C-alpha positions in Angstrom: -23.7 17.9 85.0 -27.2 18.3 83.2 -26.5 21.9 82.9 -23.2 21.4 81.5 -24.9 19.2 78.8 -27.4 21.7 77.7 -24.7 24.4 77.0 -22.6 21.9 75.2 -25.6 20.9 73.3 -26.5 24.6 72.9 -22.6 25.6 71.3 -22.6 22.4 68.8 -26.1 23.7 67.5 -25.0 27.0 67.2 -21.9 25.8 65.5 -24.6 24.0 62.7 -25.9 27.0 62.1 -22.7 28.8 61.7 -21.4 26.4 59.4 -24.6 26.3 57.2 -24.7 30.7 57.3 -20.9 30.2 56.0 -21.9 28.0 53.2 -25.1 30.1 52.4 -24.1 33.7 50.8 -28.0 34.5 51.2 -27.3 34.4 54.9 -23.5 36.0 55.4 -25.0 39.5 56.7 -26.1 37.7 59.9 -22.6 36.1 60.3 -21.7 38.4 62.7 -24.7 38.3 64.6 -24.2 34.6 64.8 -21.0 35.1 66.1 -21.6 37.0 68.4 -24.2 35.0 70.0 -22.0 31.9 69.6 -19.2 33.8 71.8 -21.6 34.9 74.4 -22.2 31.1 75.1 -19.0 30.5 75.8 -18.4 33.4 78.2 -21.5 32.2 80.0 -20.3 28.6 80.3 -16.5 30.1 81.0 -18.0 32.1 83.8 -20.4 28.8 85.1 -17.0 26.3 85.1 -15.3 29.0 87.4 -18.1 29.6 89.7 -18.2 25.5 90.2 -14.7 25.0 90.4 -13.8 24.0 86.9 -15.2 21.0 84.8 -12.4 18.0 84.5 -10.0 19.8 85.7 -7.5 18.5 88.8 -6.8 20.5 91.8 -2.8 19.8 91.5 
C-alpha cells in the first residue's frame, strides 16, 4: 500500500506541473514531454494494479 501512495503522490505532482505549464506560455513547448511522462506513470500504475489483483476492486 505504501507503493500505491507514492504512485498517487507522483501523479498528483505531475498533474500540478502540467497545469502550471499550461498556464505559462514559455513552457508550452515541454507540455508534450510532461504529458508523456504522466501517461507512462499511469501505465506503470495500471500494470502494478493488474499484477497485484486490483486495488479496491471487488472480485464479484
